[in-house]
All heavy atoms as a GROMACS GRO file, in nm:
protein
  528
    1MET      N    1   7.432  -2.280  -3.227
    1MET     CA    2   7.514  -2.256  -3.117
    1MET      C    3   7.448  -2.184  -3.011
    1MET      O    4   7.476  -2.195  -2.892
    1MET     CB    5   7.650  -2.189  -3.157
    1MET     CG    6   7.749  -2.260  -3.098
    1MET     SD    7   7.908  -2.283  -3.122
    1MET     CE    8   8.022  -2.200  -3.081
    2GLY      N    9   7.358  -2.094  -3.051
    2GLY     CA   10   7.286  -2.013  -2.960
    2GLY      C   11   7.198  -2.098  -2.867
    2GLY      O   12   7.190  -2.070  -2.744
    3SER      N   13   7.137  -2.208  -2.913
    3SER     CA   14   7.048  -2.294  -2.825
    3SER      C   15   7.138  -2.375  -2.734
    3SER      O   16   7.095  -2.398  -2.620
    3SER     CB   17   6.970  -2.380  -2.912
    3SER     OG   18   7.043  -2.471  -2.982
    4ALA      N   19   7.259  -2.408  -2.777
    4ALA     CA   20   7.347  -2.494  -2.695
    4ALA      C   21   7.396  -2.402  -2.574
    4ALA      O   22   7.408  -2.447  -2.466
    4ALA     CB   23   7.463  -2.545  -2.767
    5GLN      N   24   7.417  -2.271  -2.598
    5GLN     CA   25   7.458  -2.189  -2.486
    5GLN      C   26   7.345  -2.166  -2.393
    5GLN      O   27   7.366  -2.155  -2.272
    5GLN     CB   28   7.507  -2.060  -2.550
    5GLN     CG   29   7.646  -2.065  -2.616
    5GLN     CD   30   7.683  -1.930  -2.680
    5GLN    OE1   31   7.597  -1.842  -2.688
    5GLN    NE2   32   7.812  -1.919  -2.718
    6ARG      N   33   7.226  -2.156  -2.439
    6ARG     CA   34   7.106  -2.132  -2.358
    6ARG      C   35   7.087  -2.258  -2.265
    6ARG      O   36   7.062  -2.251  -2.148
    6ARG     CB   37   6.983  -2.108  -2.443
    6ARG     CG   38   6.965  -1.962  -2.475
    6ARG     CD   39   6.844  -1.935  -2.541
    6ARG     NE   40   6.866  -1.971  -2.676
    6ARG     CZ   41   6.767  -2.006  -2.760
    6ARG    NH1   42   6.640  -2.026  -2.723
    6ARG    NH2   43   6.795  -2.025  -2.887
    7ILE      N   44   7.100  -2.370  -2.321
    7ILE     CA   45   7.077  -2.498  -2.237
    7ILE      C   46   7.189  -2.512  -2.141
    7ILE      O   47   7.172  -2.545  -2.023
    7ILE     CB   48   7.076  -2.622  -2.335
    7ILE    CG1   49   6.954  -2.624  -2.420
    7ILE    CG2   50   7.082  -2.747  -2.247
    7ILE    CD1   51   6.947  -2.720  -2.523
    8ALA      N   52   7.325  -2.483  -2.180
    8ALA     CA   53   7.426  -2.493  -2.085
    8ALA      C   54   7.413  -2.389  -1.973
    8ALA      O   55   7.452  -2.414  -1.858
    8ALA     CB   56   7.556  -2.477  -2.157
    9GLY      N   57   7.360  -2.276  -2.012
    9GLY     CA   58   7.344  -2.164  -1.907
    9GLY      C   59   7.233  -2.208  -1.807
    9GLY      O   60   7.240  -2.167  -1.695
   10GLN      N   61   7.128  -2.279  -1.848
   10GLN     CA   62   7.020  -2.310  -1.757
   10GLN      C   63   7.055  -2.420  -1.670
   10GLN      O   64   6.995  -2.442  -1.564
   10GLN     CB   65   6.898  -2.343  -1.846
   10GLN     CG   66   6.841  -2.221  -1.917
   10GLN     CD   67   6.719  -2.266  -1.995
   10GLN    OE1   68   6.681  -2.388  -2.015
   10GLN    NE2   69   6.655  -2.157  -2.058
   11VAL      N   70   7.153  -2.502  -1.708
   11VAL     CA   71   7.190  -2.614  -1.626
   11VAL      C   72   7.243  -2.572  -1.488
   11VAL      O   73   7.219  -2.622  -1.381
   11VAL     CB   74   7.292  -2.709  -1.696
   11VAL    CG1   75   7.357  -2.808  -1.599
   11VAL    CG2   76   7.224  -2.767  -1.816
   12GLY      N   77   7.322  -2.466  -1.484
   12GLY     CA   78   7.378  -2.413  -1.366
   12GLY      C   79   7.287  -2.333  -1.267
   12GLY      O   80   7.317  -2.300  -1.162
   13ILE      N   81   7.164  -2.303  -1.326
   13ILE     CA   82   7.064  -2.234  -1.239
   13ILE      C   83   7.007  -2.321  -1.130
   13ILE      O   84   6.958  -2.430  -1.170
   13ILE     CB   85   6.958  -2.171  -1.326
   13ILE    CG1   86   7.015  -2.067  -1.430
   13ILE    CG2   87   6.852  -2.104  -1.243
   13ILE    CD1   88   6.917  -2.019  -1.525
   14GLN      N   89   7.018  -2.277  -1.011
   14GLN     CA   90   6.954  -2.351  -0.903
   14GLN      C   91   6.844  -2.272  -0.835
   14GLN      O   92   6.852  -2.148  -0.834
   14GLN     CB   93   7.063  -2.392  -0.793
   14GLN     CG   94   7.166  -2.486  -0.855
   14GLN     CD   95   7.260  -2.522  -0.739
   14GLN    OE1   96   7.264  -2.469  -0.631
   14GLN    NE2   97   7.353  -2.616  -0.769
   15LYS      N   98   6.746  -2.342  -0.789
   15LYS     CA   99   6.635  -2.272  -0.720
   15LYS      C  100   6.685  -2.234  -0.579
   15LYS      O  101   6.749  -2.305  -0.515
   15LYS     CB  102   6.510  -2.361  -0.707
   15LYS     CG  103   6.392  -2.301  -0.668
   15LYS     CD  104   6.277  -2.408  -0.683
   15LYS     CE  105   6.153  -2.345  -0.638
   15LYS     NZ  106   6.033  -2.438  -0.641
   16GLY      N  107   6.648  -2.115  -0.536
   16GLY     CA  108   6.687  -2.062  -0.401
   16GLY      C  109   6.605  -2.134  -0.298
   16GLY      O  110   6.519  -2.212  -0.323
   17PRO      N  111   6.644  -2.114  -0.168
   17PRO     CA  112   6.575  -2.181  -0.059
   17PRO      C  113   6.427  -2.131  -0.040
   17PRO      O  114   6.399  -2.013  -0.069
   17PRO     CB  115   6.650  -2.144   0.065
   17PRO     CG  116   6.720  -2.020   0.034
   17PRO     CD  117   6.757  -2.030  -0.121
   18SER      N  118   6.338  -2.225  -0.010
   18SER     CA  119   6.197  -2.184   0.008
   18SER      C  120   6.185  -2.104   0.127
   18SER      O  121   6.225  -2.153   0.246
   18SER     CB  122   6.120  -2.311   0.006
   18SER     OG  123   5.982  -2.287   0.042
   19LEU      N  124   6.125  -1.996   0.125
   19LEU     CA  125   6.102  -1.910   0.241
   19LEU      C  126   6.012  -1.978   0.344
   19LEU      O  127   6.042  -1.967   0.465
   19LEU     CB  128   6.039  -1.778   0.194
   19LEU     CG  129   6.022  -1.668   0.314
   19LEU    CD1  130   6.158  -1.630   0.368
   19LEU    CD2  131   5.950  -1.554   0.259
   20ILE      N  132   5.909  -2.042   0.298
   20ILE     CA  133   5.811  -2.110   0.389
   20ILE      C  134   5.887  -2.224   0.464
   20ILE      O  135   5.873  -2.237   0.583
   20ILE     CB  136   5.692  -2.168   0.308
   20ILE    CG1  137   5.618  -2.059   0.238
   20ILE    CG2  138   5.603  -2.248   0.404
   20ILE    CD1  139   5.562  -1.948   0.329
   21LYS      N  140   5.969  -2.304   0.395
   21LYS     CA  141   6.049  -2.412   0.462
   21LYS      C  142   6.137  -2.356   0.562
   21LYS      O  143   6.158  -2.411   0.672
   21LYS     CB  144   6.129  -2.485   0.355
   21LYS     CG  145   6.059  -2.592   0.283
   21LYS     CD  146   6.162  -2.670   0.202
   21LYS     CE  147   6.092  -2.783   0.121
   21LYS     NZ  148   6.197  -2.843   0.033
   22GLU      N  149   6.210  -2.242   0.531
   22GLU     CA  150   6.305  -2.182   0.625
   22GLU      C  151   6.234  -2.132   0.750
   22GLU      O  152   6.276  -2.157   0.858
   22GLU     CB  153   6.384  -2.070   0.553
   22GLU     CG  154   6.474  -2.107   0.445
   22GLU     CD  155   6.595  -2.191   0.490
   22GLU    OE1  156   6.645  -2.161   0.606
   22GLU    OE2  157   6.632  -2.279   0.418
   23ILE      N  158   6.115  -2.072   0.731
   23ILE     CA  159   6.037  -2.032   0.845
   23ILE      C  160   5.992  -2.139   0.928
   23ILE      O  161   6.000  -2.143   1.056
   23ILE     CB  162   5.924  -1.945   0.801
   23ILE    CG1  163   5.963  -1.807   0.739
   23ILE    CG2  164   5.821  -1.920   0.916
   23ILE    CD1  165   5.862  -1.729   0.673
   24MET      N  166   5.948  -2.252   0.869
   24MET     CA  167   5.902  -2.372   0.936
   24MET      C  168   6.022  -2.438   1.020
   24MET      O  169   6.005  -2.476   1.123
   24MET     CB  170   5.837  -2.471   0.850
   24MET     CG  171   5.700  -2.424   0.791
   24MET     SD  172   5.584  -2.380   0.912
   24MET     CE  173   5.559  -2.534   0.996
   25TYR      N  174   6.137  -2.444   0.952
   25TYR     CA  175   6.256  -2.499   1.026
   25TYR      C  176   6.291  -2.409   1.146
   25TYR      O  177   6.316  -2.463   1.252
   25TYR     CB  178   6.376  -2.506   0.929
   25TYR     CG  179   6.367  -2.607   0.820
   25TYR    CD1  180   6.436  -2.578   0.702
   25TYR    CD2  181   6.299  -2.726   0.833
   25TYR    CE1  182   6.435  -2.680   0.599
   25TYR    CE2  183   6.292  -2.811   0.731
   25TYR     CZ  184   6.362  -2.798   0.610
   25TYR     OH  185   6.356  -2.884   0.505
   26GLY      N  186   6.277  -2.280   1.134
   26GLY     CA  187   6.310  -2.195   1.241
   26GLY      C  188   6.205  -2.224   1.360
   26GLY      O  189   6.249  -2.219   1.475
   27ILE      N  190   6.083  -2.226   1.324
   27ILE     CA  191   5.974  -2.251   1.430
   27ILE      C  192   5.998  -2.381   1.497
   27ILE      O  193   5.991  -2.388   1.620
   27ILE     CB  194   5.837  -2.242   1.361
   27ILE    CG1  195   5.805  -2.090   1.324
   27ILE    CG2  196   5.736  -2.288   1.456
   27ILE    CD1  197   5.683  -2.074   1.238
   28ILE      N  198   6.021  -2.487   1.421
   28ILE     CA  199   6.042  -2.614   1.485
   28ILE      C  200   6.164  -2.620   1.572
   28ILE      O  201   6.155  -2.667   1.679
   28ILE     CB  202   6.049  -2.724   1.366
   28ILE    CG1  203   5.913  -2.746   1.301
   28ILE    CG2  204   6.098  -2.852   1.425
   28ILE    CD1  205   5.924  -2.821   1.172
   29LEU      N  206   6.272  -2.560   1.522
   29LEU     CA  207   6.393  -2.558   1.611
   29LEU      C  208   6.369  -2.479   1.729
   29LEU      O  209   6.421  -2.504   1.848
   29LEU     CB  210   6.506  -2.509   1.522
   29LEU     CG  211   6.569  -2.603   1.428
   29LEU    CD1  212   6.673  -2.526   1.338
   29LEU    CD2  213   6.630  -2.718   1.492
   30GLY      N  214   6.292  -2.364   1.718
   30GLY     CA  215   6.268  -2.280   1.831
   30GLY      C  216   6.187  -2.357   1.935
   30GLY      O  217   6.207  -2.345   2.055
   31PHE      N  218   6.082  -2.435   1.894
   31PHE     CA  219   5.998  -2.508   1.988
   31PHE      C  220   6.083  -2.620   2.051
   31PHE      O  221   6.068  -2.648   2.173
   31PHE     CB  222   5.882  -2.576   1.917
   31PHE     CG  223   5.764  -2.472   1.908
   31PHE    CD1  224   5.706  -2.443   1.781
   31PHE    CD2  225   5.713  -2.407   2.018
   31PHE    CE1  226   5.601  -2.361   1.769
   31PHE    CE2  227   5.608  -2.327   2.010
   31PHE     CZ  228   5.546  -2.298   1.886
   32MET      N  229   6.175  -2.681   1.977
   32MET     CA  230   6.257  -2.795   2.037
   32MET      C  231   6.354  -2.734   2.144
   32MET      O  232   6.363  -2.789   2.249
   32MET     CB  233   6.336  -2.859   1.923
   32MET     CG  234   6.253  -2.955   1.831
   32MET     SD  235   6.337  -3.016   1.695
   32MET     CE  236   6.459  -3.117   1.778
   33ALA      N  237   6.415  -2.622   2.109
   33ALA     CA  238   6.506  -2.560   2.202
   33ALA      C  239   6.424  -2.514   2.330
   33ALA      O  240   6.465  -2.525   2.442
   33ALA     CB  241   6.580  -2.443   2.146
   34GLY      N  242   6.310  -2.454   2.307
   34GLY     CA  243   6.233  -2.404   2.419
   34GLY      C  244   6.187  -2.524   2.506
   34GLY      O  245   6.183  -2.514   2.632
   35GLY      N  246   6.144  -2.633   2.446
   35GLY     CA  247   6.110  -2.753   2.517
   35GLY      C  248   6.221  -2.805   2.606
   35GLY      O  249   6.203  -2.848   2.721
   36LEU      N  250   6.341  -2.814   2.545
   36LEU     CA  251   6.454  -2.858   2.631
   36LEU      C  252   6.492  -2.768   2.738
   36LEU      O  253   6.515  -2.807   2.856
   36LEU     CB  254   6.580  -2.866   2.534
   36LEU     CG  255   6.583  -2.988   2.435
   36LEU    CD1  256   6.698  -2.973   2.336
   36LEU    CD2  257   6.587  -3.121   2.511
   37TRP      N  258   6.475  -2.633   2.718
   37TRP     CA  259   6.503  -2.535   2.824
   37TRP      C  260   6.396  -2.549   2.934
   37TRP      O  261   6.427  -2.539   3.054
   37TRP     CB  262   6.501  -2.396   2.767
   37TRP     CG  263   6.519  -2.293   2.875
   37TRP    CD1  264   6.427  -2.204   2.926
   37TRP    CD2  265   6.646  -2.264   2.940
   37TRP    NE1  266   6.484  -2.132   3.027
   37TRP    CE2  267   6.620  -2.163   3.037
   37TRP    CE3  268   6.769  -2.312   2.935
   37TRP    CZ2  269   6.712  -2.111   3.118
   37TRP    CZ3  270   6.872  -2.257   3.014
   37TRP    CH2  271   6.836  -2.160   3.102
   38LYS      N  272   6.276  -2.569   2.895
   38LYS     CA  273   6.166  -2.589   2.995
   38LYS      C  274   6.188  -2.709   3.085
   38LYS      O  275   6.169  -2.704   3.201
   38LYS     CB  276   6.031  -2.593   2.916
   38LYS     CG  277   5.914  -2.560   3.005
   38LYS     CD  278   5.925  -2.411   3.047
   38LYS     CE  279   5.797  -2.369   3.119
   38LYS     NZ  280   5.824  -2.258   3.202
   39MET      N  281   6.229  -2.828   3.015
   39MET     CA  282   6.260  -2.945   3.092
   39MET      C  283   6.368  -2.923   3.186
   39MET      O  284   6.362  -2.968   3.304
   39MET     CB  285   6.285  -3.062   2.994
   39MET     CG  286   6.168  -3.105   2.918
   39MET     SD  287   6.187  -3.243   2.806
   39MET     CE  288   6.352  -3.289   2.809
   40HIS      N  289   6.472  -2.851   3.148
   40HIS     CA  290   6.589  -2.817   3.240
   40HIS      C  291   6.539  -2.730   3.352
   40HIS      O  292   6.573  -2.754   3.470
   40HIS     CB  293   6.696  -2.740   3.152
   40HIS     CG  294   6.802  -2.689   3.233
   40HIS    ND1  295   6.903  -2.765   3.290
   40HIS    CD2  296   6.828  -2.555   3.266
   40HIS    CE1  297   6.982  -2.687   3.352
   40HIS    NE2  298   6.939  -2.556   3.348
   41HIS      N  299   6.447  -2.638   3.325
   41HIS     CA  300   6.402  -2.543   3.433
   41HIS      C  301   6.320  -2.627   3.531
   41HIS      O  302   6.324  -2.608   3.652
   41HIS     CB  303   6.318  -2.435   3.367
   41HIS     CG  304   6.255  -2.336   3.461
   41HIS    ND1  305   6.327  -2.249   3.530
   41HIS    CD2  306   6.125  -2.317   3.496
   41HIS    CE1  307   6.243  -2.180   3.613
   41HIS    NE2  308   6.125  -2.224   3.588
   42TRP      N  309   6.230  -2.716   3.479
   42TRP     CA  310   6.153  -2.796   3.569
   42TRP      C  311   6.228  -2.888   3.656
   42TRP      O  312   6.204  -2.914   3.776
   42TRP     CB  313   6.045  -2.883   3.489
   42TRP     CG  314   5.934  -2.807   3.431
   42TRP    CD1  315   5.880  -2.694   3.481
   42TRP    CD2  316   5.863  -2.838   3.313
   42TRP    NE1  317   5.778  -2.644   3.390
   42TRP    CE2  318   5.765  -2.736   3.293
   42TRP    CE3  319   5.864  -2.944   3.228
   42TRP    CZ2  320   5.670  -2.739   3.193
   42TRP    CZ3  321   5.772  -2.952   3.127
   42TRP    CH2  322   5.678  -2.848   3.106
   43ASN      N  323   6.340  -2.941   3.598
   43ASN     CA  324   6.430  -3.025   3.676
   43ASN      C  325   6.497  -2.953   3.788
   43ASN      O  326   6.506  -2.999   3.904
   43ASN     CB  327   6.532  -3.087   3.585
   43ASN     CG  328   6.610  -3.196   3.647
   43ASN    OD1  329   6.560  -3.274   3.735
   43ASN    ND2  330   6.739  -3.209   3.616
   44ASN      N  331   6.537  -2.831   3.764
   44ASN     CA  332   6.601  -2.749   3.862
   44ASN      C  333   6.500  -2.708   3.970
   44ASN      O  334   6.531  -2.705   4.086
   44ASN     CB  335   6.660  -2.618   3.815
   44ASN     CG  336   6.794  -2.646   3.736
   44ASN    OD1  337   6.852  -2.753   3.759
   44ASN    ND2  338   6.837  -2.559   3.659
   45GLN      N  339   6.376  -2.673   3.934
   45GLN     CA  340   6.276  -2.645   4.030
   45GLN      C  341   6.248  -2.767   4.124
   45GLN      O  342   6.220  -2.748   4.245
   45GLN     CB  343   6.134  -2.609   3.960
   45GLN     CG  344   6.134  -2.470   3.910
   45GLN     CD  345   6.004  -2.435   3.854
   45GLN    OE1  346   5.936  -2.516   3.803
   45GLN    NE2  347   5.962  -2.311   3.871
   46ARG      N  348   6.238  -2.884   4.065
   46ARG     CA  349   6.216  -3.012   4.141
   46ARG      C  350   6.321  -3.032   4.246
   46ARG      O  351   6.298  -3.071   4.353
   46ARG     CB  352   6.199  -3.126   4.054
   46ARG     CG  353   6.173  -3.258   4.119
   46ARG     CD  354   6.172  -3.379   4.023
   46ARG     NE  355   6.295  -3.388   3.943
   46ARG     CZ  356   6.418  -3.432   3.986
   46ARG    NH1  357   6.422  -3.483   4.110
   46ARG    NH2  358   6.516  -3.443   3.904
   47LYS      N  359   6.450  -3.016   4.196
   47LYS     CA  360   6.566  -3.033   4.294
   47LYS      C  361   6.564  -2.932   4.403
   47LYS      O  362   6.591  -2.971   4.522
   47LYS     CB  363   6.688  -3.017   4.218
   47LYS     CG  364   6.732  -3.126   4.122
   47LYS     CD  365   6.859  -3.109   4.054
   47LYS     CE  366   6.896  -3.215   3.960
   47LYS     NZ  367   7.023  -3.183   3.886
   48ALA      N  368   6.535  -2.801   4.369
   48ALA     CA  369   6.523  -2.706   4.483
   48ALA      C  370   6.411  -2.734   4.578
   48ALA      O  371   6.426  -2.724   4.696
   48ALA     CB  372   6.501  -2.566   4.414
   49LYS      N  373   6.298  -2.778   4.521
   49LYS     CA  374   6.178  -2.807   4.610
   49LYS      C  375   6.217  -2.926   4.705
   49LYS      O  376   6.185  -2.927   4.824
   49LYS     CB  377   6.060  -2.845   4.520
   49LYS     CG  378   5.934  -2.873   4.600
   49LYS     CD  379   5.815  -2.902   4.502
   49LYS     CE  380   5.692  -2.932   4.584
   49LYS     NZ  381   5.574  -2.968   4.495
   50GLU      N  382   6.275  -3.036   4.648
   50GLU     CA  383   6.313  -3.148   4.731
   50GLU      C  384   6.412  -3.101   4.840
   50GLU      O  385   6.401  -3.152   4.953
   50GLU     CB  386   6.375  -3.248   4.644
   50GLU     CG  387   6.280  -3.327   4.557
   50GLU     CD  388   6.345  -3.428   4.468
   50GLU    OE1  389   6.462  -3.444   4.469
   50GLU    OE2  390   6.269  -3.489   4.387
   51PHE      N  391   6.505  -3.025   4.805
   51PHE     CA  392   6.604  -2.971   4.900
   51PHE      C  393   6.541  -2.900   5.018
   51PHE      O  394   6.571  -2.928   5.132
   51PHE     CB  395   6.713  -2.881   4.834
   51PHE     CG  396   6.802  -2.813   4.926
   51PHE    CD1  397   6.908  -2.884   4.984
   51PHE    CD2  398   6.789  -2.682   4.959
   51PHE    CE1  399   7.001  -2.818   5.072
   51PHE    CE2  400   6.870  -2.614   5.046
   51PHE     CZ  401   6.974  -2.687   5.105
   52TYR      N  402   6.450  -2.802   4.987
   52TYR     CA  403   6.390  -2.730   5.096
   52TYR      C  404   6.296  -2.814   5.174
   52TYR      O  405   6.288  -2.787   5.297
   52TYR     CB  406   6.322  -2.604   5.036
   52TYR     CG  407   6.424  -2.498   4.993
   52TYR    CD1  408   6.439  -2.462   4.866
   52TYR    CD2  409   6.503  -2.427   5.098
   52TYR    CE1  410   6.531  -2.367   4.829
   52TYR    CE2  411   6.587  -2.334   5.067
   52TYR     CZ  412   6.604  -2.298   4.925
   52TYR     OH  413   6.699  -2.200   4.898
   53GLU      N  414   6.234  -2.914   5.119
   53GLU     CA  415   6.151  -3.004   5.187
   53GLU      C  416   6.234  -3.082   5.294
   53GLU      O  417   6.197  -3.098   5.411
   53GLU     CB  418   6.068  -3.098   5.102
   53GLU     CG  419   5.955  -3.021   5.034
   53GLU     CD  420   5.885  -3.117   4.931
   53GLU    OE1  421   5.935  -3.242   4.908
   53GLU    OE2  422   5.778  -3.069   4.878
   54LEU      N  423   6.342  -3.136   5.246
   54LEU     CA  424   6.437  -3.216   5.338
   54LEU      C  425   6.495  -3.117   5.442
   54LEU      O  426   6.506  -3.166   5.562
   54LEU     CB  427   6.543  -3.284   5.254
   54LEU     CG  428   6.506  -3.392   5.165
   54LEU    CD1  429   6.626  -3.440   5.081
   54LEU    CD2  430   6.448  -3.512   5.245
   55LEU      N  431   6.525  -2.999   5.412
   55LEU     CA  432   6.579  -2.908   5.512
   55LEU      C  433   6.477  -2.874   5.617
   55LEU      O  434   6.504  -2.866   5.733
   55LEU     CB  435   6.624  -2.780   5.435
   55LEU     CG  436   6.705  -2.674   5.511
   55LEU    CD1  437   6.824  -2.728   5.557
   55LEU    CD2  438   6.728  -2.553   5.428
   56GLU      N  439   6.350  -2.862   5.570
   56GLU     CA  440   6.243  -2.825   5.664
   56GLU      C  441   6.215  -2.941   5.758
   56GLU      O  442   6.186  -2.925   5.876
   56GLU     CB  443   6.110  -2.782   5.588
   56GLU     CG  444   6.010  -2.719   5.673
   56GLU     CD  445   5.900  -2.679   5.582
   56GLU    OE1  446   5.921  -2.588   5.501
   56GLU    OE2  447   5.787  -2.724   5.607
   57LYS      N  448   6.223  -3.066   5.710
   57LYS     CA  449   6.199  -3.180   5.788
   57LYS      C  450   6.316  -3.209   5.888
   57LYS      O  451   6.302  -3.286   5.984
   57LYS     CB  452   6.188  -3.304   5.705
   57LYS     CG  453   6.057  -3.314   5.624
   57LYS     CD  454   6.052  -3.430   5.537
   57LYS     CE  455   5.935  -3.434   5.440
   57LYS     NZ  456   5.943  -3.555   5.358
   58GLY      N  457   6.426  -3.149   5.863
   58GLY     CA  458   6.548  -3.168   5.946
   58GLY      C  459   6.634  -3.284   5.908
   58GLY      O  460   6.717  -3.329   5.975
   59GLU      N  461   6.606  -3.347   5.795
   59GLU     CA  462   6.673  -3.466   5.750
   59GLU      C  463   6.819  -3.423   5.701
   59GLU      O  464   6.912  -3.505   5.702
   59GLU     CB  465   6.604  -3.532   5.643
   59GLU     CG  466   6.476  -3.595   5.693
   59GLU     CD  467   6.398  -3.664   5.575
   59GLU    OE1  468   6.463  -3.710   5.473
   59GLU    OE2  469   6.284  -3.693   5.596
   60ILE      N  470   6.835  -3.300   5.657
   60ILE     CA  471   6.963  -3.248   5.606
   60ILE      C  472   6.988  -3.111   5.674
   60ILE      O  473   6.894  -3.047   5.723
   60ILE     CB  474   6.971  -3.240   5.454
   60ILE    CG1  475   6.866  -3.137   5.401
   60ILE    CG2  476   6.961  -3.363   5.391
   60ILE    CD1  477   6.890  -3.102   5.257
   61GLY      N  478   7.120  -3.066   5.670
   61GLY     CA  479   7.143  -2.933   5.725
   61GLY      C  480   7.250  -2.868   5.632
   61GLY      O  481   7.312  -2.933   5.552
   62VAL      N  482   7.253  -2.741   5.641
   62VAL     CA  483   7.345  -2.667   5.552
   62VAL      C  484   7.470  -2.631   5.619
   62VAL      O  485   7.565  -2.578   5.566
   62VAL     CB  486   7.277  -2.536   5.499
   62VAL    CG1  487   7.164  -2.578   5.405
   62VAL    CG2  488   7.222  -2.458   5.603
   63VAL      N  489   7.479  -2.652   5.757
   63VAL     CA  490   7.597  -2.622   5.835
   63VAL      C  491   7.666  -2.751   5.873
   63VAL      O  492   7.605  -2.845   5.910
   63VAL     CB  493   7.556  -2.539   5.972
   63VAL    CG1  494   7.681  -2.521   6.049
   63VAL    CG2  495   7.484  -2.420   5.937
   64VAL      N  496   7.795  -2.752   5.848
   64VAL     CA  497   7.874  -2.873   5.881
   64VAL      C  498   7.882  -2.888   6.034
   64VAL      O  499   7.916  -2.796   6.105
   64VAL     CB  500   8.021  -2.856   5.823
   64VAL    CG1  501   8.097  -2.980   5.856
   64VAL    CG2  502   8.004  -2.839   5.667
   65GLU      N  503   7.842  -3.010   6.074
   65GLU     CA  504   7.849  -3.032   6.225
   65GLU      C  505   7.992  -3.067   6.267
   65GLU      O  506   8.065  -3.129   6.197
   65GLU     CB  507   7.762  -3.150   6.254
   65GLU     CG  508   7.610  -3.132   6.229
   65GLU     CD  509   7.528  -3.257   6.253
   65GLU    OE1  510   7.586  -3.344   6.306
   65GLU    OE2  511   7.408  -3.249   6.217
   66ASP      N  512   8.022  -3.010   6.380
   66ASP     CA  513   8.156  -3.032   6.446
   66ASP      C  514   8.153  -3.161   6.516
   66ASP      O  515   8.056  -3.212   6.581
   66ASP     CB  516   8.186  -2.920   6.552
   66ASP     CG  517   8.210  -2.790   6.483
   66ASP    OD1  518   8.252  -2.792   6.355
   66ASP    OD2  519   8.195  -2.684   6.550
   67GLU      N  520   8.262  -3.234   6.500
   67GLU     CA  521   8.276  -3.369   6.563
   67GLU      C  522   8.338  -3.363   6.698
   67GLU      O  523   8.423  -3.288   6.733
   67GLU     CB  524   8.340  -3.465   6.477
   67GLU     CG  525   8.257  -3.490   6.353
   67GLU     CD  526   8.328  -3.592   6.260
   67GLU    OE1  527   8.398  -3.686   6.304
   67GLU    OE2  528   8.303  -3.577   6.140
   0.00000   0.00000   0.00000
């Protein structure tokens, strides 16, 4: 009976998470989130640049014209 208890006890033992895997997952997710944030930032910069170029050319204005 002693061996049966030992086998039954070992079946429930699970290996914990791998520290290296967890670190790699964190690094990968960090780079992905950083990349998305950078693309968002570049998009906003492009929009602002286009706005100021059109404003400088006089094609658009920021004041509503009276009719």
